[in-house]
C-alpha positions in Angstrom: -4.6 -92.1 -58.7 -3.0 -90.9 -55.4 -5.1 -90.9 -52.3 -5.4 -87.1 -52.0 -6.7 -86.7 -55.5 -9.2 -89.5 -55.1 -10.4 -88.1 -51.8 -10.9 -84.6 -53.3 -12.8 -86.1 -56.2 -15.1 -88.0 -53.8 -15.7 -84.8 -51.7 -16.8 -83.0 -54.9 -19.6 -85.6 -55.1 -20.6 -85.7 -51.4 -20.1 -82.2 -50.1 -21.5 -78.9 -51.5 -18.8 -76.5 -52.7 -19.0 -73.9 -49.9 -19.5 -76.1 -46.9 -17.5 -74.2 -44.2 -17.2 -77.1 -41.8 -15.7 -79.5 -44.3 -13.4 -76.8 -45.6 -12.1 -76.3 -42.1 -11.5 -80.0 -41.9 -9.6 -80.2 -45.2 -7.4 -77.3 -44.1 -6.6 -78.9 -40.7 -6.4 -82.6 -41.4 -6.2 -82.9 -45.2 -8.6 -84.3 -47.8 -8.0 -88.0 -47.1 -8.8 -87.8 -43.3 -11.7 -85.5 -44.0 -13.2 -88.1 -46.4 -12.8 -90.8 -43.7 -14.6 -88.6 -41.2 -17.4 -87.8 -43.7 -17.8 -91.6 -44.3 -17.9 -92.3 -40.6 -20.7 -89.7 -40.3 -20.2 -88.7 -36.7 -22.0 -85.7 -35.3 -22.9 -83.0 -37.8 -21.2 -85.0 -40.6 -24.1 -87.5 -40.4 -25.9 -85.2 -42.8 -23.9 -86.7 -45.6 -24.9 -90.3 -44.9 -27.3 -90.7 -47.8 -24.8 -89.3 -50.3 -22.0 -91.5 -48.8 -24.2 -94.6 -49.3 -24.5 -93.7 -53.0 -20.9 -92.6 -53.5 -19.0 -94.3 -56.4 -16.0 -92.2 -57.2 -14.6 -94.8 -59.6 -17.8 -94.4 -61.7 -17.4 -90.6 -61.6 -13.8 -90.9 -62.8 -14.9 -93.3 -65.6 -17.5 -90.9 -66.8 -14.9 -88.1 -66.8 -12.5 -90.3 -68.8 -15.2 -90.9 -71.4 -15.5 -87.2 -72.1 -11.8 -86.5 -71.8 -12.0 -84.7 -68.4 -9.4 -84.8 -65.8 -9.2 -84.0 -62.0 -7.0 -81.0 -61.1 -6.1 -80.5 -57.5 -4.1 -77.9 -55.5 -0.4 -78.4 -56.1 -0.8 -79.5 -59.7 1.0 -77.5 -62.4 -2.4 -76.9 -63.9 -4.0 -75.6 -60.7 -4.8 -71.9 -60.9 -2.9 -70.4 -58.0 -5.3 -67.5 -57.7 -7.9 -69.9 -56.3 -5.8 -70.5 -53.3 -6.4 -66.9 -52.1 -10.2 -66.9 -52.3 -12.1 -67.4 -49.0 -13.4 -70.9 -49.9 -11.3 -72.7 -52.5 -12.7 -75.7 -54.3 -11.7 -79.3 -53.3 -10.7 -80.0 -56.9 -11.6 -79.0 -60.4 -13.0 -81.3 -63.1 -11.4 -79.9 -66.3 -12.4 -80.8 -69.9 -10.5 -79.5 -72.9 -7.1 -79.3 -74.6 -5.6 -76.2 -72.9 -3.6 -75.9 -69.7 -6.0 -74.3 -67.2 -3.3 -72.5 -65.2 -1.6 -71.1 -68.3 -5.0 -70.1 -69.8 -6.3 -68.2 -66.8 -3.0 -66.5 -66.0 -4.0 -63.7 -68.3 -7.8 -63.9 -68.3 -10.9 -61.7 -67.8 -14.3 -62.7 -66.6 -17.0 -61.3 -68.8 -20.4 -61.8 -67.2 -23.9 -60.2 -67.3 -27.6 -60.7 -67.6 -29.3 -63.8 -69.0 -32.0 -61.6 -70.4 -29.6 -59.4 -72.3 -30.5 -56.9 -75.0 -29.1 -56.9 -78.5 -26.9 -54.0 -77.3 -25.5 -56.0 -74.5 -24.8 -59.1 -76.5 -23.1 -57.2 -79.2 -20.9 -55.4 -76.7 -20.0 -58.6 -74.9 -19.1 -60.3 -78.1 -17.0 -57.3 -79.4 -15.2 -56.9 -76.0 -14.5 -60.6 -75.8 -13.2 -60.8 -79.4 -11.0 -57.8 -78.8 -9.6 -59.2 -75.6 -8.9 -62.6 -77.3 -7.1 -60.8 -80.1 -4.9 -59.2 -77.5 -4.0 -62.6 -75.9 -6.5 -62.5 -73.0 -8.6 -65.6 -72.3 -12.4 -64.9 -71.7 -13.9 -66.8 -68.7 -17.7 -66.9 -68.2 -20.5 -69.2 -67.2 -22.0 -70.4 -70.5 -25.5 -69.1 -69.6 -27.9 -67.4 -72.0 -27.4 -63.8 -72.8 -24.1 -62.1 -72.0 -22.2 -65.3 -71.0 -22.9 -67.0 -74.3 -22.1 -63.9 -76.3 -18.8 -63.6 -74.5 -17.8 -67.2 -75.3 -18.9 -66.8 -79.0 -16.9 -63.6 -79.3 -13.7 -65.2 -78.2 -14.3 -68.3 -80.3 -15.0 -66.2 -83.4 -11.4 -65.0 -83.4 -9.9 -68.4 -82.4 -9.3 -67.1 -78.9 -9.2 -69.0 -75.6 -12.3 -69.2 -73.6 -13.2 -71.1 -70.4 -16.8 -72.1 -69.4 -17.3 -72.6 -65.6 -20.4 -74.7 -65.0 -22.6 -75.2 -62.0 -23.2 -78.9 -62.9 -21.0 -81.7 -64.3 -18.6 -81.0 -67.1 -20.3 -83.6 -69.3 -23.7 -82.2 -68.7 -24.5 -79.2 -71.0 -26.5 -76.5 -69.2 -28.5 -74.8 -70.5 -29.2 -77.7 -72.9 -29.6 -75.2 -75.8 -26.0 -74.4 -75.4 -24.9 -78.0 -76.0 -23.2 -77.2 -79.3 -21.5 -74.1 -77.8 -20.1 -76.2 -74.9 -19.0 -78.9 -77.2 -17.0 -76.3 -79.2 -15.6 -74.8 -76.0 -14.5 -78.3 -74.8 -12.9 -78.9 -78.2 -10.9 -75.6 -78.4 -11.0 -74.2 -74.9 -11.9 -75.5 -71.5 -15.0 -76.5 -69.6 -14.5 -76.5 -65.8 -16.6 -77.5 -62.8 -16.0 -78.1 -59.1 -18.7 -80.7 -58.8 -18.5 -84.3 -59.9 -19.8 -85.5 -63.3 -23.5 -85.9 -63.5 -24.1 -83.3 -60.8 -27.2 -81.2 -61.3 -26.8 -77.4 -61.8 -28.7 -76.2 -58.7 -29.3 -72.6 -57.7 -26.8 -72.7 -54.8 -24.2 -74.2 -57.1 -24.6 -71.3 -59.6 -23.8 -68.9 -56.7 -20.8 -70.8 -55.6 -19.7 -71.2 -59.2 -19.5 -67.4 -59.5 -16.7 -67.3 -56.9 -14.6 -69.5 -59.2 -15.2 -67.2 -62.3 -14.2 -64.2 -60.2 -11.4 -66.0 -58.4 -9.4 -67.5 -61.2 -9.3 -64.4 -63.4 -7.4 -61.2 -63.2 -10.6 -59.2 -63.1 -14.3 -59.1 -63.9 -16.3 -57.0 -66.4 -20.1 -56.8 -66.2 -21.6 -55.9 -69.5 -25.3 -55.8 -68.6 -26.9 -56.5 -65.2 -30.3 -55.6 -63.7 -30.6 -54.9 -60.0 -31.2 -58.6 -59.1 -28.7 -60.1 -61.7 -26.6 -63.1 -60.5 -23.6 -61.4 -62.1 -23.7 -58.9 -59.3 -22.9 -61.9 -57.0 -19.8 -62.4 -59.2 -18.9 -58.8 -58.5 -19.2 -59.4 -54.8 -16.8 -62.4 -55.0 -14.4 -60.5 -57.2 -14.2 -57.7 -54.6 -13.7 -60.2 -51.8 -10.9 -61.8 -53.7 -9.3 -58.4 -54.3 -9.8 -58.4 -58.1 -10.7 -55.2 -60.1 -14.2 -54.9 -61.5 -15.3 -53.0 -64.5 -18.9 -52.3 -65.6 -20.1 -51.2 -69.0 -22.8 -48.5 -69.0 -26.0 -48.8 -70.8 -28.9 -46.4 -71.6 -30.0 -44.8 -68.3 -33.6 -45.8 -69.2 -32.7 -49.5 -69.4 -33.4 -51.6 -66.3 -31.1 -54.3 -67.9 -28.2 -52.0 -67.1 -29.4 -50.7 -63.8 -27.2 -53.1 -61.9 -24.1 -51.9 -63.8 -25.0 -48.3 -63.0 -25.5 -49.1 -59.4 -22.1 -50.8 -59.1 -20.4 -47.7 -60.7 -22.4 -45.3 -58.6 -21.4 -47.1 -55.4 -17.7 -47.3 -56.5 -17.6 -51.1 -56.6 -16.9 -51.0 -60.3 -15.0 -48.8 -62.7 -16.8 -47.6 -65.9 -15.3 -49.2 -69.0 -16.3 -48.8 -72.6 -13.6 -50.4 -74.7 -11.1 -53.2 -74.8 -8.3 -50.8 -74.1 -10.1 -49.6 -70.9 -10.7 -53.1 -69.7 -7.0 -54.1 -70.2 -6.0 -50.8 -68.5 -8.1 -51.7 -65.5 -7.1 -55.4 -65.3 -3.7 -55.7 -66.8 -0.2 -54.9 -65.6 0.5 -51.4 -64.3 2.4 -49.5 -67.0 2.6 -52.2 -69.6 -1.1 -52.4 -70.2 -2.0 -48.8 -69.5 -4.0 -47.0 -72.1 -4.1 -43.3 -73.0 -7.2 -41.4 -71.8 -9.8 -40.8 -74.5 -9.4 -37.4 -76.1 -11.4 -35.5 -78.6 -9.8 -35.0 -82.1 -7.5 -32.0 -82.2 -8.3 -29.2 -84.6 -6.1 -26.3 -85.8 -8.3 -23.7 -84.1 -8.2 -25.4 -80.7 -5.2 -23.5 -79.3 -5.3 -20.2 -81.1 -4.2 -17.0 -79.3 -7.2 -14.9 -78.1 -6.7 -12.3 -80.8 -6.7 -14.9 -83.6 -9.8 -16.5 -82.1 -11.7 -13.2 -82.2 -10.5 -12.5 -85.8 -11.4 -16.0 -87.0 -14.9 -15.6 -85.5 -15.3 -12.3 -87.5 -14.5 -14.0 -90.8 -17.6 -15.5 -92.5 -17.8 -18.8 -94.4 -19.5 -17.8 -97.6 -19.3 -14.1 -98.7 -15.9 -12.7 -97.9 -15.3 -9.6 -95.8 -12.7 -6.9 -96.5 -10.0 -6.1 -94.0 -11.8 -2.9 -92.9 -15.0 -4.9 -92.2 -13.1 -7.5 -90.1 -11.4 -4.7 -88.2 -14.7 -3.2 -87.3 -16.2 -6.6 -86.3 -13.2 -7.7 -84.2 -12.5 -4.3 -82.6 -8.8 -4.7 -83.1 -6.3 -2.4 -84.8 -5.7 -3.0 -88.6 -2.1 -4.2 -88.2 -3.2 -6.6 -85.4 -6.0 -8.0 -87.6 -3.7 -8.3 -90.6 -1.1 -10.2 -88.6 -3.8 -12.5 -87.2 -5.2 -13.2 -90.7 -1.7 -14.1 -91.9 -1.3 -16.7 -89.1 -4.8 -18.1 -89.8 -4.0 -18.3 -93.5 -0.9 -20.3 -92.8 -2.9 -22.7 -90.7 -5.4 -23.2 -93.5 -8.3 -21.7 -91.6 -8.9 -18.7 -93.9 -8.3 -17.7 -97.5 -8.1 -14.4 -99.3 -9.7 -13.7 -102.7 -9.9 -10.4 -104.5 -9.3 -8.4 -101.3 -11.8 -10.2 -99.1 -11.4 -13.0 -96.5 -13.5 -16.0 -95.8 -13.1 -19.2 -93.7 -11.9 -22.3 -95.4 -14.1 -25.5 -94.8 -12.4 -27.9 -92.3 -12.6 -31.7 -92.5 -14.0 -32.8 -89.2 -12.8 -36.1 -87.8 -14.3 -38.1 -84.9 
């Protein structure tokens, strides 16, 4: 393994993901020199002394090899280039699974939301994710309970690509009740983390993990989120990275959707309700655009004003004579007779024994 890759793998064990000082060092002197300075522990870098003492990067690499994980670093063909544009890129990514990470996330959507999701939210997340996967979009999420898990399952249900970004090591299923789900994702999709194998999923790492979910995808969709939901942190990172954000509305009485409604109200997210609308928001301009939703058209929608008045005067059940329709519509007999002829050709009215009545219309939508 080359020195830069080894140094980045070591930094992923010693340094927390969003450490600004170390990021500045990596940008200015490179990963190898940064690791040497961290090991030397001069000045503020002395805070890493305990972790440096316990550092065993070869052991971390051996653990990764046992579960089929690899280290991906900037400059690799598999490195997602979008991560280079986020404020604090990761030192490296530990990647487990058969797919190519860069190719998979090139056309991908983050689907996130509340851990305490409702049945409504989980169904929507699964349906949206399955629909996106059928259209060739990878679904990226965090493997948590609720919306995240539903999103992964929806993509897997249609043999689509899905990526789970973890806050702990790639070989460490979290939550533990999602061990089978993560095993399936590792077999058919990708499990990704920026911290070394064996690392614990701490609260700060969940927050830093969210920037990767937002940063490597084309855009983020929040299905359910309360006002304090961690998925709103993902929205913040998506906006900082210049990615579009969609939010699915819920019942106005549901606090589980209150965060989504707030994001829409404050114009940080666009309201989306379908796969087509998600792709319209996140996809390529023109190629992925969708038609605005429209009500079904009906023959009576664009009638001339006279025909509308005459149609209103014709009953559904017992027919009316021409004279009765003339009186009801307040138009001349010839005008009414011409309007009835046009309405008959449209299939809106029918004549029987000198009387007229409306024809029942099949309503769609």
